[in-house]
Structures are given as C-alpha cells and as structure tokens.
N, C-alpha and C positions, 0 to 999 in steps of 0.2 A: 892602817895597812895600805900601802900604795898599790896602784893598779898593776904594776909589773910583777910584784910578788904574788898577787892574787892569780894572775895569769899563769905563772909558773906552777902554782898549787893546782890549778885546774888541769894543766898539762900532765902533771905527775899522777893525778887521780885517774884521768882517762887512760894513762899508760897501764895502770893496774887493771882497769876494766878490760882493756884489749888483751892483756895476758890471760885473764880469766876466759875471755871469749875464745882465744886460741886453744886453751886446754879443753874447753867444753864443746867446741864446735868443730873438732877435727873430723867427725863423722860426716857432717854437712848433709844429712839426709832430710827429706821432708818429714819423716816420722819423728825424728829428733826435734826438728824445728817446730812442729805443731804440738807434740805430746811428750817430748823428752823421754821417749821409750817407756813411759809409765814406771819410772824407777826413782822418782824424787822422794827423799825421806820426808815424812809429814812434818816433822819439827822444823826442818829447814824451810819448807814452804810457809809454815805458820809465821816464823820469825820474819821472813822476807815480805810477807803480805802486810805486816804492820807498816813498813815503809811505803809500800805501794798504795795502801789505803789512805795513809796520811797525806803523802805527796807534798809538793811545794805549797799547795793551797793551805793545808793545816800548818805547816812550818812557819809561814809568813802571815797568812791572812787571819787565822784564828786568834793569835795574840793581838793583832791589830784591830780586831773586832770587839775586844773586851770593853773599851771605853763606851761604845754606843749600845752594846747589848748585854754587858756584864757577863755572868756565867750561864746565861740562858741557853747557850749552845749545848750544855750538858743534858738538857731536856731532850734534844735531838739524839744525843749519844745514847741515852738510856733506851730510846726507841731502836737504835742500831742493834743493841744486844738482842732484843726479841727477834728482830729481823734475821740475825745470824743463825739463831736456833731454827727458824723456819727453813732457811737455806740448808742447814745440816741434815734435817730430818724429813723434809718434804722434797726439795729439789735435787739434792745430790743423789739420793737413791734412784731417781728417774734417769739422771744422766749416766750413772754407772750401769744401770740395767740395760740401757740402749747402746752403751759403748760408743758414744758420739765423739766426733772431733770438734764439730761446731754444735753448740747447745741448741741452735735453732733448727737442727735436723728433727728435733722432737715435734715441731709444729708441722713439718711435712708429713710425718707419719700420722699425726693426729687429725689434721684438717685438709692438707693438700699443699700444692706448690705455691699458690698465691700467698697463703698464710705464712709459709716458710719465708718467702721473699720479703713480706711486710715486716716480719720479725727481724730479719737480717738487716733490712734498710733502717729500721728504728735503732738497732744497735749501732750501725755504722755512723749515722748522723750523731747519735748521743756520744759515742766514743771520740769521734773527730772533734766535737765541740769541747768535751770534757778534757781531753788531752791538750787541746789548744789553750784552754783556760790555764791549766797548770804550767805549761811551757811559757805562756805569756807572762805569768807572774814572775818566774825566775829570770826571764829575759829582761824585764824592766829593771830588776835589781842589778843584774850584771851590767846593764847599760848605764844605770845611774852611778854605780860605784867603780866600774872598771873601764868600759869602752868609751864613755863620754870624754875621759881624760885623753884619749887618743883620737878623738873626733871620728870614731867609727860609727856609721849610721846604725840605727836599731835594726833595720832590715838585714844587714850583714851579720849582726849578733844572732839573730834567729837562724839564719842559714848555717852558721858555724855550729850552733847548738845541736841542730837536728842532724847535721853531717856527722858529728861525733857519735850520736846515738846509732846512726846507720852503720858506722864502721864496726862497732862491737856487737851488733845484733844480726848482721846480714847472713852469718853462717850458722850460728848455734841456735838462734831463735829462743824458744821458751826454755830450752835446756840451759842456755847461758843466763837468761833472766832469773831463773830460780836461784842461782848462786850469786849473781851481782846484786839482787835485791837484798840478800842477807848482809852483804858488806855495806850497802847503802843504808839499811835500817840501823846498823850499828853506829855509823857516823852521825846519823840524824839524832839518835837518842843521846849520844855522847855530847853533841853540840848543845842540846837543850839543857842537859844536866850541868855542864860546865858554865853555861851562861847564867843559870839560876844561882849557882854557887858564887860566882865572881860578882854578880850584881848585888847580891845580899852582902857580900864582904865589903863592897864599896859603900853600901848604905849603913854599915855597922851592925848588921843583923846576922844571926845564924838562922837556919831554916825554920826552926820552931818559933823564933821571935817574929819572923815574917808572917807565919800562919796566924799568930795571935795579935798582929798589929791592927790598929784602927784604920790605917790606910787601906789594907786589904779588904776590910769590910765594906768600903765604898764601892768596890767592884765585884764582890763575890756573891751577889744574889743569884741563886740557881733557879728557883721555881717561881713562875709568874702565873698566878691562878685567879687574880682579882677580876680581870675584865676579859671575858671570853671573846669580845670583839677584837682584841689586840692580836697582832700577827704572832707574838711570841708567847701566847697562852700555852700552858703546859700540855694540855690534851692535843692541841693542834701540832705542836712541835714534836711530841712523842710519836703520834701516829705518822706524821710526815717522816720522821727519822726511821721508823720501822719500814715503811714502804720504800723510802729511798734506798735503804740497805738491800731489801729484797730485789729491787730493780737494778741498782748500780753495782751490786755484787752478784746476787743469785741469778739474775737474768742478763748478765753482762759477760760476753765471751772473754773479755780481758781478764777479769778476776777468776772466772770459772776455769779458764784454760790452765791456770796454775794448779787448781785443785784436781783437775783431771790427769795431772802428771803423777799423782800419788799411786802407790802400789795397789791399794784396795779402797773400797768404800769406807771401811772402818777407819783407815788412816786419814782419809779426807775429812771425815767427821771429827776426828780428834783434832786435826789441824784447825777446823773452823771454830770449834767450841773454845779451845785454848786461846786462839787468836782473838776472839770476840771479847773475852774477859780482860785480857791484857790491854786491849784497845781502849777500854773505859778509863783505866788508870793513866794511860799515855795522853789521852785527850784532856783529862783533868790537869795534868802537868803542863800542857801547852797553855791552858787558860791561866794557870798560876803564873806562868812566865809572862803572859800578856799583862796581867795586873802589875807585876813587878816592873815591867817596862814603862808603864804609864806613871807609876810611883817614882821611878828613877827620873823620868823625863820631867816630871813636875818639880822634883827637888832640885835638879841641876839645870833647869831651864832649857831642856832639849826640845826644840820645836819640831813639829811634824815636817818631814821632808816634803818638798814640792815636786809635783810632776806636771809639766805643762801649765805651771802657774797655780795649781790647785794642791792643797794639803792632801797627802796620801798616807792613811794610817797603816797600810800594808808595808810601808817602807820604814816604820819606826824601829823594828827589830834590827834590820841591817844597819841603820844609822847609829844605833847605840852600840852594836857589836863591833863595828868597824871604825867609828869616828869619835867615840866618847872616852877614850883613855882606859879601857878595861884590860888592855894588854894584848900581846900578839897571840897568846894561846886561845883566848876567846875569839879573836878575829879569824884565826886559822880554822878552828873547829866550826865556826859559823859558816865559813865558805864551804867546807867539806859537807856540813849538814845540809846547806842550801842546795848544793849540786846533787847530793844523794837524794834529797827530798824531791827534787825536780825529775831526775832521770829514773828514779825507781818506779815512777808511774808512767813516764813518757816512753821509756824503752819497751815496757810490756804492752802499752797501747799500740805502738807501732807494730809490734809482733802480732798482736791479736787482730788488728785491722788487716794485716797481710793474710793471716789465717782465714778470717771471715770472708774476705774478698775472693781468695783462692777457692775455698770450699763452697761457700754459699752462692757465689755469683758465676764463677768460672768452672765449677765442677772438676777441679783439678785431679781428683782421684780417679776420674773416668777417662782422663787423657792418656796419650801414649807415654809410657814410663820414661823414655829418654828426654821428653820435653818438660816434664813436671818441675824439675829443679830450676831450669831456665825461666819458666813462667813465674815461679815463686819469687825469684830474684828481681825480675822486672816489676812485679807488683810491689815489692818492698821499696823499690826506688820511687814508684808512683805514689805510694802512701806518704813517703817522706816529703815529696814536693807538695802534696795536698796540705799537710800539716804546716809547712812553711807559709803557704798563702793564707791560711786561716788565722794563724798566730799574728801575722803582720796586720791583718785586717782589724784585729781586736784593739790595736793601738788607737784606731780612729773611731771605733764603735762603742767600746766598753766605758761605762760611766758609773760603776758601782763597785763596792767591795767584792773581791774576786770570789770568795767562798759563797757569798750570797748570790752572785751571778751564776755560779756553777750549779747550786742547788735549785735555783729558779728554772734554769734551762732543763734540768732533769725532770721537773714536773711536766714539761711539755713533751719531751721526746721519749721518755720511758713508759708513758701511760699506755700506749697500744701494746707494748710487750707485757705489761702487768695484766691487762684485760685478756689477752690471748692465752697466756699461760694459766691464769685463774680459770677461765672457761674450759680449757682443756683438761685441767686436773680435777676440778670440782663438779663437772657435769659429764654426762655421757653423750651429749648431743653432737652431731655433725653439723656443719654450716655450709651454706652456699659459698664455696671457697672463692669464686670469682668476685664476690662482693666485699671481701674482707678489706681490701685496700680503700674502698669507699668509706667503710665504717671508721677505719684508722684515721684517715685524713679529716673526716668530719669531726671526730672527737677532738683532735688536736686543735682545730680551728675554734671549736666551742670553748676549749680551755684557755686559749689565748685571749678570746673575747672576755671571758670571766676575769682573767688576771688584770685586765685593763679597766674593769669597772671601778669607779671611785667608791670609797667607803660610804659616802653619803647616800648613794643609790641603794646600798645594802643595809641601811639603818645603822651605820657606823662600824659594821663588821669589816675587818681587814683580812683579806685572804693571804694565807701563808703557804707553807709547804704541803698543807693538806690538799692542795691542788693535784698532787700526784695520785693519791688513792681515789679522788673524785674522777680524775682522768681515766684510771683503770676501771672504775665502776661504770662510767658512761660507755667505755669500750665494751665491757661485759654485757651491758644492756643492748648495745648495738648488735653484738654477736647473737644474743638471744633472739632478737627480732629477725635475723636472717638464718635461724636454725632450720634444719630439715625436720619435718614432721615424721615421727617414727610410729 
C-alpha cells in the first residue's frame, strides 16, 4: 500500500472524527467538556474503553513482544481482571459519593491541599509520559511506512498527529471522546480479526488448525513458575498487573473521567465489570496475532524492520500488513486499526490532562464564569505543545520495547498515588500534610535506585513490575511515619 493512499485514508478517517466532534461539541460548555453532562450510556463507555485501554501500545507492541516473552503477558492480564474489580467496588463508590470532577479532589478532603497537589502532579507526569509512549509508537510506524517516502521529518509527523487530535477534541472534550472511542475500538478489533483471518489463509490454515499447530506451541507458554528470581514469574506478573490496573485506571483521571460520565454508580460498575472480562479475551487475541506474525515471518523470510539501524519487533505487524502481499483489505484495516488504537488513548489523554490542569492546578471552577471557557482552551493548546515535545524526545531516549517501557515508567510514577489512596481508604489517620511531598519524592528515588540494582546484588532476583506495589507500600509506610497522633 503506497504512502499517498495511506495518507488519503488517514484524512478520511479524521474527517469522520471531526463530524462526530461537531455533533457532540455544539454545546461547548466546560460541564460537557469535563463530564459529558453525566449522560453517557454505560455500554457505550465500556466498548470505547476497550480501545482506550489497549491503545497503539497493545496493537503494535504486544504482538511484537511474543517472540521474546511468549504469552507471559497473559499473567499480567489476569492481574488486570482483579484490579478492575477493586476499581468497580472500592474506588468508584468513593468518586460517585463525593461527586468529583477530578478524582484527586478526594485527597484534598482526606488529607489536605499538599496531598491533593502531590496526587495531581503524580497523575500529570504519569499521563504525559504514558500518552507520549503511545503516540511515539504510532508516529514511528507512520514515519516508517508513510512520511519517509516524502522526506518529511519525524518531528513534523508528531506535530501533525497531535494537531489532528486537538482539532476534534477542543470543543466537545470528554463528550466527544466517549463516542469517538467507540468507533476507534470497532476499527481496532476489525483490523486484528481480518489480519488473523488472512494470515491464516496465506499459511493454508483455518483458525482451529492454527490453534492446534506445533508452530504455535513454540510461542504460547503462558505461565512461568519455575524460577521466582525471573522477572516474568507468575506471582510477580500477576501482582504487578493488578496494581498497574488499580493505578493506571482506578487512580488515573484519564480513565476515570469516562466512568464519571455515566448516569449512576450502578451503570459505572456494570461498565467496569463487563469491560474487564472482554479485555481478557481481546488481549489473548492480540497475543495469538503476535505468534501468527512470527510464524508467517519465519515461513516467508520476513526480516524484522530496522529503525536507526536496529531490528525493531514493534514494526513487524505493520511490515507484514502493508508490505507482504496480504492484499489491500488487510492494509486498509491495519491503517484504520493503527490510527484508532493510537488516538483512542491519546485524545482522551489530552482531554484528561486539560481537565486535571484546569481543576487541580488552576481552580477553574472558582474563577469568573466568563473566563472559564477561554482558560480551558488555552490549557488545551498548552497540553498539546507539551505532548509534542515529549514524544519527539522519545526518539532519542527510548531503547526498549514500548509496552515494557510504558509499564516500567508506571512503576515509578503511580506509586505515590497508590500509597496515598490506600492510606486514605484503609486507615483513619490524618497526616502532616506539608510533609507529603517529601515522602512522595523520597519513595520514587528509592524505587528508581532499586530498579537499577543488578540481579547479582539481589542473589539473582530480577525486579519486574512488582516495583509498583513496593512503591505504594513504601509510600504507605512513609505516610504512617508522618501521621498525626490521635
């Protein structure tokens, strides 16, 4: 599929999103931008959240990770399921009872202003980095397969990508996102399904023959329980997945903002439970696709594409979909799926960053009514520029598989949030609020130090995603030490 056809497809796709934005953003009020008037149907939110949770990272990076990690990612996914139930029945009731716009308002009522700001800053850093990881992955794919053909620099690719997101979110905000996420999820799942079908057809298999094949068995080991020292041991992956979900969804303004647009707590809980079960199946399908890609590449001699002279497993899916003779239907749906996967998370990230900055840092609801909308739009532009700068920097700094990088960063930045919310929910103590920032920074520095310890120092033990609950536990202990005596 040549670059000009891909560009036309991208243009048509964004035209549809802009039409949706026009229809959903005609009110253009801050209430609709931040909370969609609390009128979103729960099943629409649930379906759209599948795409937002998967994002371009799952769409590209999970299949590319199969060769090195097999199906061990499912251990993390099973942990996700438990985490979603904690969110549905522990966190959502708190948010709905307090009727918050930003979930970090809970911390202000529980501990004080400094704790509130620490929580908001933790989210802000986490979401900027997380959204940038996702956008970076899609930008390098578009660069490799579209814009390099026209000698357009990577930096301009990033600017154009974020400009398009800004265009269709600047009016409707979360009301627009709820509906565009639904369309994007549909395209993403359709792309994966068609890719699996046509690759199997090219290999001379039907789906059941693929599942029974000896080639699949070489990639499909799910559980790793032999050596607890290994990073991918089941218990470490499961607990890491559970806490990653609690933090990256339940303590994340981006994901919770969608849930808070539902009409009631019951609807939000139905959304969360149904979405979590479907997500297990969808992640398994992505891993099956990854195995199929490597089987296909081995049989037909497809080499891993190079990026800056180095093989990049994240680029195998686009290489096979676009350049391996599978037909225009696979190429077309892949591009639609890729764009959908990228922007279903990036657009909501931009909206949630705008919401958090306006509510948590600028106290927009306390400002003069006539200036609130102008301020929100200025912040929206500022968040777009920030994402551009961070995504471009990743090209020169990132040296690992993107999903591994995303989950690793989460262990650093979400730890203070986990500790703060856990201490607030499970104890009745107050703390010396002015010292909370000292605890948060100290704990992050300790965790960064732990992550760089060589396995030899720890008796061969390799630290994995369990760093996140460890980070939360250390923060909890730090808050215990600065508690007020009652």
